[in-house]
C-alpha positions as CSV (number, residue, x, y, z in Angstrom):
1,M,-5.1,18.2,-24.4
2,E,-7.6,15.6,-23.7
3,K,-6.2,13.2,-21.1
4,R,-5.3,9.4,-21.9
5,R,-7.3,7.0,-20.3
6,V,-5.2,4.5,-17.7
7,V,-5.4,1.3,-17.1
8,V,-3.7,-1.8,-14.8
9,T,-2.5,-4.4,-16.8
10,G,-0.4,-6.5,-14.0
11,V,-0.6,-6.6,-10.2
12,G,2.7,-8.3,-7.6
13,I,2.3,-8.6,-3.8
14,V,4.5,-9.3,-1.2
15,S,2.8,-9.6,2.1
16,P,2.2,-10.9,5.4
17,V,-0.3,-13.8,3.9
18,G,1.4,-14.7,0.8
19,S,4.3,-12.8,-2.0
20,T,1.9,-14.3,-4.6
21,I,-1.0,-12.6,-5.8
22,K,-2.9,-16.0,-5.9
23,Q,-2.2,-16.9,-2.3
24,A,-2.1,-13.3,-0.8
25,W,-6.2,-12.8,-2.6
26,E,-6.8,-16.4,-1.9
27,N,-6.2,-15.6,2.7
28,I,-7.5,-12.1,1.9
29,V,-11.2,-13.0,0.2
30,N,-11.1,-15.5,2.9
31,G,-10.1,-13.6,6.2
32,V,-7.0,-15.1,7.2
33,S,-4.7,-13.3,9.4
34,G,-1.3,-12.2,9.3
35,I,-0.6,-11.0,11.9
36,K,2.1,-13.1,14.8
37,N,4.5,-13.0,17.2
38,I,7.8,-11.3,16.1
39,T,10.7,-13.8,15.7
40,A,12.9,-11.3,13.7
41,F,14.9,-10.3,16.7
42,D,14.0,-10.6,20.7
43,A,10.9,-8.4,21.1
44,S,11.2,-10.0,25.1
45,E,11.9,-6.2,26.0
46,F,9.3,-4.5,23.7
47,S,5.7,-3.6,24.8
48,V,4.7,-4.7,21.4
49,K,5.8,-8.2,20.8
50,I,3.6,-8.8,17.5
51,S,4.1,-7.8,13.7
52,G,2.6,-8.6,10.3
53,S,6.2,-9.8,9.1
54,V,6.4,-11.3,5.6
55,S,7.3,-15.3,6.4
56,D,7.5,-17.1,2.4
57,F,9.6,-14.4,0.2
58,D,12.6,-15.9,-1.6
59,V,14.5,-13.0,-2.9
60,N,16.8,-16.3,-4.7
61,K,14.3,-16.0,-7.5
62,Y,14.4,-11.9,-7.7
63,I,17.6,-10.9,-7.3
64,E,21.3,-12.8,-7.5
65,A,23.1,-13.6,-4.4
66,K,25.8,-11.1,-5.4
67,D,23.6,-8.4,-5.5
68,Q,21.2,-9.2,-2.3
69,K,23.6,-7.8,0.4
70,K,23.9,-4.4,-1.5
71,M,19.7,-3.7,-0.5
72,D,17.8,-3.6,2.4
73,T,15.0,-5.9,2.2
74,F,12.5,-3.4,1.1
75,V,14.1,-3.1,-2.2
76,H,14.4,-7.1,-1.9
77,Y,10.6,-6.9,-1.2
78,G,9.6,-4.0,-4.2
79,I,12.0,-5.9,-6.4
80,G,9.8,-8.8,-6.0
81,A,6.5,-7.6,-6.2
82,S,7.7,-5.3,-9.5
83,V,8.8,-8.7,-11.3
84,E,5.9,-10.5,-10.4
85,A,3.2,-7.4,-11.8
86,I,5.6,-7.2,-14.9
87,E,5.5,-10.6,-15.8
88,D,1.4,-10.8,-15.2
89,S,1.7,-7.8,-17.4
90,G,3.7,-9.5,-19.7
91,I,5.1,-6.2,-21.2
92,E,8.7,-6.3,-22.8
93,V,11.3,-3.8,-22.4
94,T,12.8,-3.2,-25.5
95,D,15.4,-0.6,-27.6
96,S,12.2,0.7,-29.0
97,N,10.1,1.2,-26.1
98,A,12.3,1.9,-23.0
99,H,12.3,5.3,-22.8
100,R,8.4,5.4,-22.6
101,I,8.4,2.6,-19.8
102,G,9.0,4.1,-16.7
103,V,9.0,3.3,-12.4
104,A,7.6,5.4,-9.7
105,I,7.9,3.2,-6.3
106,G,8.7,4.8,-3.0
107,S,8.8,3.6,0.6
108,G,7.7,5.4,3.9
109,I,11.0,4.6,5.6
110,G,13.3,3.0,3.7
111,G,16.6,0.5,4.7
112,L,15.7,1.2,8.6
113,P,17.4,-2.7,9.3
114,Y,19.8,-2.2,7.2
115,I,20.7,1.5,8.9
116,E,20.6,-0.4,12.3
117,K,22.6,-3.3,11.3
118,S,25.6,-0.3,10.0
119,Y,25.3,1.6,12.8
120,E,25.8,-1.3,15.3
121,A,28.9,-2.3,13.0
122,Y,30.6,1.2,13.5
123,L,30.0,1.1,17.4
124,K,31.7,-2.2,17.4
125,G,34.8,-1.7,14.8
126,G,34.8,2.4,13.7
127,P,34.1,3.7,10.4
128,R,36.3,1.3,8.8
129,K,33.0,-1.2,9.3
130,I,30.7,0.5,7.4
131,S,29.7,-1.1,4.3
132,P,30.6,0.9,1.1
133,F,26.7,-0.5,0.2
134,F,25.2,1.0,3.0
135,V,24.0,4.8,1.4
136,P,22.7,2.6,-1.7
137,S,21.2,-0.2,0.1
138,S,19.1,1.6,2.2
139,I,17.8,4.9,0.4
140,I,14.4,5.0,-0.8
141,N,14.4,5.2,-4.4
142,M,16.7,2.2,-4.4
143,V,14.2,0.0,-5.3
144,A,12.9,2.5,-8.7
145,G,16.8,2.5,-9.2
146,N,17.2,-1.6,-9.5
147,L,14.2,-1.8,-11.2
148,S,14.7,0.5,-14.2
149,I,18.5,-1.0,-14.3
150,K,17.3,-4.5,-14.2
151,Y,14.5,-4.0,-17.2
152,G,16.4,-1.4,-19.1
153,M,13.8,1.5,-18.2
154,K,14.6,4.5,-19.3
155,G,11.1,6.7,-18.3
156,P,10.7,8.4,-15.2
157,N,12.6,6.8,-12.2
158,I,11.1,8.3,-9.1
159,S,10.3,7.4,-5.4
160,I,7.3,9.5,-4.1
161,V,7.7,9.7,0.0
162,S,4.8,10.7,1.9
163,A,4.5,8.7,4.5
164,C,0.9,5.8,4.9
165,S,0.0,7.6,1.8
166,T,3.3,6.8,-0.4
167,G,2.1,4.3,-2.3
168,T,-1.2,5.8,-3.7
169,H,0.6,8.9,-4.4
170,N,3.2,7.0,-6.5
171,I,0.3,5.3,-8.5
172,G,-2.0,8.3,-8.6
173,D,1.2,10.6,-10.3
174,A,2.3,7.8,-12.3
175,A,-1.1,7.8,-13.8
176,R,-1.0,11.1,-14.6
177,M,2.2,10.7,-16.7
178,I,0.5,8.1,-18.7
179,E,-2.3,10.6,-19.0
180,R,-0.3,13.3,-20.0
181,D,1.3,11.5,-22.9
182,T,4.7,11.6,-21.0
183,V,5.2,7.8,-21.2
184,D,3.2,4.7,-22.0
185,I,3.9,2.4,-19.1
186,M,4.6,2.9,-16.1
187,V,5.5,0.5,-12.9
188,A,4.3,1.9,-9.8
189,G,3.5,1.5,-5.6
190,G,5.4,0.9,-2.8
191,A,7.6,-1.0,-0.2
192,E,8.3,-1.3,3.1
193,M,10.0,-3.6,5.8
194,C,11.1,-1.9,9.5
195,T,9.6,-4.2,11.9
196,C,13.0,-3.9,13.6
197,P,14.1,-2.5,16.9
198,L,13.6,1.0,15.9
199,G,10.3,0.5,13.6
200,I,8.5,-1.6,16.6
201,G,10.1,0.8,19.4
202,G,9.5,4.0,18.0
203,F,6.1,3.6,16.8
204,A,5.1,2.0,20.3
205,S,6.7,4.9,21.9
206,A,4.2,7.1,20.1
207,K,1.6,4.8,21.5
208,A,1.0,4.5,18.2
209,L,1.0,0.4,18.2
210,C,-1.7,-2.2,20.1
211,A,-0.3,-3.8,22.6
212,T,-3.1,-5.5,24.2
213,H,-2.7,-9.1,21.9
214,N,0.1,-10.2,22.3
215,D,-1.1,-13.5,23.2
216,S,-3.9,-13.1,20.5
217,P,-2.1,-11.7,17.5
218,E,-4.7,-12.5,15.1
219,L,-6.8,-10.7,17.1
220,A,-4.9,-7.2,17.2
221,S,-5.9,-5.4,13.9
222,R,-9.5,-4.6,14.4
223,P,-10.7,-1.3,12.5
224,F,-13.7,0.3,13.4
225,D,-14.4,-2.2,16.1
226,K,-14.9,-0.2,19.2
227,E,-12.6,-2.2,21.1
228,R,-9.6,-1.1,18.5
229,N,-6.4,1.1,20.0
230,G,-3.8,0.3,17.7
231,F,-2.1,-0.5,14.2
232,V,-0.1,-3.5,14.0
233,L,3.1,-3.1,11.7
234,G,3.1,-5.0,8.6
235,D,5.9,-5.2,6.0
236,G,5.8,-6.1,1.9
237,A,5.2,-4.2,-1.1
238,G,2.6,-3.9,-3.7
239,I,2.8,-2.4,-7.2
240,V,0.9,-2.5,-9.9
241,V,1.6,-2.0,-13.6
242,L,-0.3,1.3,-15.1
243,E,-0.8,1.6,-19.1
244,E,-2.1,3.8,-21.5
245,Y,-5.5,2.0,-22.5
246,E,-5.1,2.2,-26.2
247,H,-1.7,0.9,-26.0
248,A,-2.8,-2.3,-23.8
249,K,-5.8,-3.0,-26.1
250,K,-3.4,-2.9,-29.4
251,R,-1.3,-5.9,-27.6
252,N,-4.1,-7.7,-26.1
253,A,-3.3,-7.0,-22.5
254,K,-5.1,-8.4,-20.1
255,I,-6.6,-5.4,-18.1
256,Y,-8.0,-5.5,-14.7
257,C,-9.6,-2.1,-14.3
258,E,-9.0,1.6,-15.1
259,V,-7.5,4.0,-13.0
260,A,-10.2,6.8,-13.5
261,G,-9.3,9.4,-10.8
262,F,-6.9,10.8,-8.3
263,G,-7.1,12.7,-5.6
264,M,-4.2,14.8,-3.0
265,N,-4.4,17.0,-0.1
266,S,-3.4,18.3,3.2
267,D,-5.0,18.6,6.5
268,A,-2.9,21.0,7.2
269,Y,-3.7,20.6,10.7
270,H,-1.5,17.9,13.1
271,M,2.1,16.0,13.2
272,T,0.3,12.9,13.3
273,Q,-3.7,13.1,13.7
274,P,-6.0,13.5,11.3
275,S,-8.1,16.4,11.1
276,A,-11.2,16.9,13.4
277,G,-13.7,15.8,11.3
278,G,-12.0,14.3,8.5
279,H,-12.5,17.5,6.2
280,G,-9.1,17.0,4.6
281,A,-9.9,13.2,3.9
282,A,-13.4,13.9,2.5
283,R,-12.0,17.2,0.5
284,C,-9.5,14.6,-1.2
285,M,-12.2,12.0,-2.0
286,N,-14.2,14.0,-3.5
287,D,-11.2,15.5,-5.6
288,A,-10.8,11.8,-7.2
289,I,-14.3,11.0,-7.8
290,M,-14.7,14.7,-9.8
291,D,-10.9,13.6,-11.6
292,A,-13.0,10.7,-12.8
293,G,-16.1,12.4,-14.0
294,L,-18.7,10.5,-11.2
295,N,-20.8,10.9,-8.8
296,V,-20.7,10.3,-5.2
297,S,-23.4,7.6,-5.9
298,D,-21.3,5.9,-8.7
299,V,-19.0,4.4,-6.1
300,Q,-20.1,1.3,-4.9
301,Y,-16.7,0.0,-2.3
302,I,-14.5,1.7,-0.2
303,N,-11.0,0.0,0.6
304,A,-10.4,2.4,3.7
305,H,-7.0,3.3,5.0
306,G,-8.6,1.9,8.1
307,T,-5.3,1.6,10.5
308,S,-7.3,0.0,13.9
309,T,-6.6,3.4,15.8
310,P,-9.6,5.5,17.6
311,A,-9.1,8.8,15.8
312,G,-8.1,7.5,12.2
313,D,-10.9,4.9,12.1
314,K,-13.8,7.5,13.3
315,A,-12.0,10.3,10.7
316,E,-12.1,8.5,8.1
317,T,-15.5,7.4,8.9
318,D,-16.7,11.0,9.2
319,A,-14.7,11.9,5.8
320,I,-17.0,9.6,4.3
321,K,-20.1,10.8,5.5
322,L,-19.2,14.4,4.5
323,T,-18.1,13.0,1.1
324,F,-21.3,10.6,-0.1
325,A,-23.8,12.3,2.7
326,E,-26.4,9.4,2.4
327,H,-25.0,7.5,-0.3
328,A,-22.3,6.5,2.5
329,Y,-25.1,3.8,4.2
330,N,-25.4,2.0,0.8
331,L,-21.6,2.0,0.4
332,A,-19.5,-1.6,1.4
333,I,-16.4,-0.3,3.3
334,S,-13.9,-2.5,4.4
335,S,-9.8,-2.6,5.5
336,I,-7.3,-5.0,4.5
337,K,-5.4,-3.9,7.3
338,S,-7.5,-6.2,9.4
339,M,-5.6,-8.8,7.8
340,I,-1.7,-7.5,7.2
341,G,-1.5,-4.8,9.6
342,H,-0.4,-1.2,8.4
343,L,2.1,-1.4,5.6
344,L,3.5,2.1,6.1
345,G,4.5,3.2,2.3
346,A,3.3,-0.2,1.0
347,A,0.1,0.0,2.4
348,G,-1.5,1.8,-0.6
349,G,0.6,-0.1,-3.4
350,V,-1.0,-3.7,-1.6
351,E,-4.6,-1.9,-1.2
352,A,-4.9,-0.6,-5.0
353,A,-3.5,-4.2,-6.0
354,L,-6.1,-6.1,-4.0
355,S,-8.7,-3.4,-4.8
356,A,-8.0,-4.0,-8.9
357,L,-8.8,-8.0,-7.6
358,S,-12.0,-6.7,-6.2
359,I,-13.1,-5.3,-9.1
360,R,-12.1,-8.6,-11.5
361,D,-13.8,-10.9,-9.1
362,Q,-16.5,-9.1,-8.1
363,I,-16.0,-9.5,-4.3
364,I,-15.4,-7.5,-1.2
365,P,-12.9,-8.9,1.2
366,P,-14.1,-8.3,5.0
367,T,-12.9,-6.5,8.1
368,I,-12.0,-9.2,10.2
369,N,-12.4,-8.6,14.1
370,L,-15.4,-6.4,13.5
371,T,-17.0,-7.9,16.8
372,T,-17.8,-4.8,18.5
373,P,-20.0,-2.1,16.8
374,D,-18.7,1.3,17.4
375,P,-21.2,4.1,17.9
376,D,-18.7,6.4,16.0
377,C,-18.5,3.7,13.2
378,D,-21.8,3.2,12.2
379,L,-21.6,2.7,8.5
380,D,-21.2,-1.1,6.6
381,Y,-17.8,-2.7,7.0
382,V,-18.5,-5.9,5.5
383,P,-17.9,-7.8,9.2
384,N,-15.6,-10.8,8.7
385,E,-16.6,-12.3,5.3
386,A,-16.4,-11.4,2.1
387,R,-19.0,-10.7,0.3
388,K,-20.3,-11.1,-3.7
389,V,-21.5,-7.6,-5.2
390,E,-21.3,-5.8,-8.5
391,L,-18.3,-3.5,-8.5
392,N,-18.1,-0.7,-11.3
393,A,-16.3,2.2,-8.9
394,V,-13.7,1.7,-5.8
395,I,-11.7,3.8,-3.9
396,S,-8.8,3.2,-1.7
397,N,-7.9,5.9,0.7
398,S,-4.3,6.4,2.1
399,F,-3.5,9.3,4.7
400,G,-0.3,9.7,6.4
401,F,1.5,11.3,9.3
402,G,2.1,15.1,8.3
403,G,-1.2,15.7,7.0
404,T,-0.7,13.9,3.6
405,N,-3.8,12.2,2.2
406,S,-4.4,10.7,-1.5
407,T,-7.0,8.5,-3.1
408,I,-7.5,6.7,-5.9
409,L,-10.6,5.7,-7.7
410,L,-10.5,2.3,-9.9
411,K,-13.7,1.8,-12.6
412,K,-14.6,-1.6,-14.1
413,I,-13.7,-1.5,-18.1
């Protein structure tokens, strides 16, 4: 069976640099950092006192007050970004098409703040103080579940969980459902909110976070820079509406780009570290390019995973060289995490949405804070200023703990 074409017809975002696509994209293109000092809790005893927290999200726009307490904040963010994407796409769910519209939205960790709050209530007051909403508020599939209920979407309702690859895996798998004619439309991506004591404390204890810029948070996330020393934890959600191409054309939908290729695999190497030399990531990118029916020379831009960790950025650089050979030096590569931090399970969704905007506007966001060249990272990372270029094919990478890798390839229509 010939696979059907899949296009992006809607995008939505909640992020440290804005909770509308217009605001977030303007800040990203202009290299504005959303990394700030933590104010949601007292971080004075923590080694890390900064995060990419969301500051402008109004949950009342998307969820009724009586329902908000039944959902952890990551669910709020996921619903908000999804509503924005659905409205952007102009799709309407009816009795006749509901079974052909589905949801694939995951999270890397899920309702960690609600778990913290519930355990504290238990310690103070015993079992009777545990909320009846504890489980449904915090389990990972409840963005997808609540969204399907909100709109009456009766197609697939899934939540792939794969650490920092979550958002990209959900988008890639959703695209394959459309390709195989299981559905016509999928709302896909990821959501996360874990800049809470356990989230910050856990990653800091693992020495994964940057702890050297508590007095200058906007400088902390510096992917591919020689002085990088850890990522910055961020929150938010990134959602895309995927649609079968002819279906989108028939209703005269706005089309951002085509989801032309998807790759996923495993390093099978280490619990938290990437495989030496980036071999797993290289195979993943190559699989996405082959799935799209393209050559490596057809790709102009890579929206990098680029977390700002010493091992991760070098491994991704090595992987790009393995995949693209000499063409690696012709590619533009940038990391949006330099501005918003690492949104874990939401990262791939946010970066896919922003990659679609890169194709729409033919512009590459910068990697900010790239001031000291690293001999191990010697490619073109679009330092500090956005760049207008001709973009026909864009790769977005996501790699996660457990050695899980995912790559999507977006193509101009």
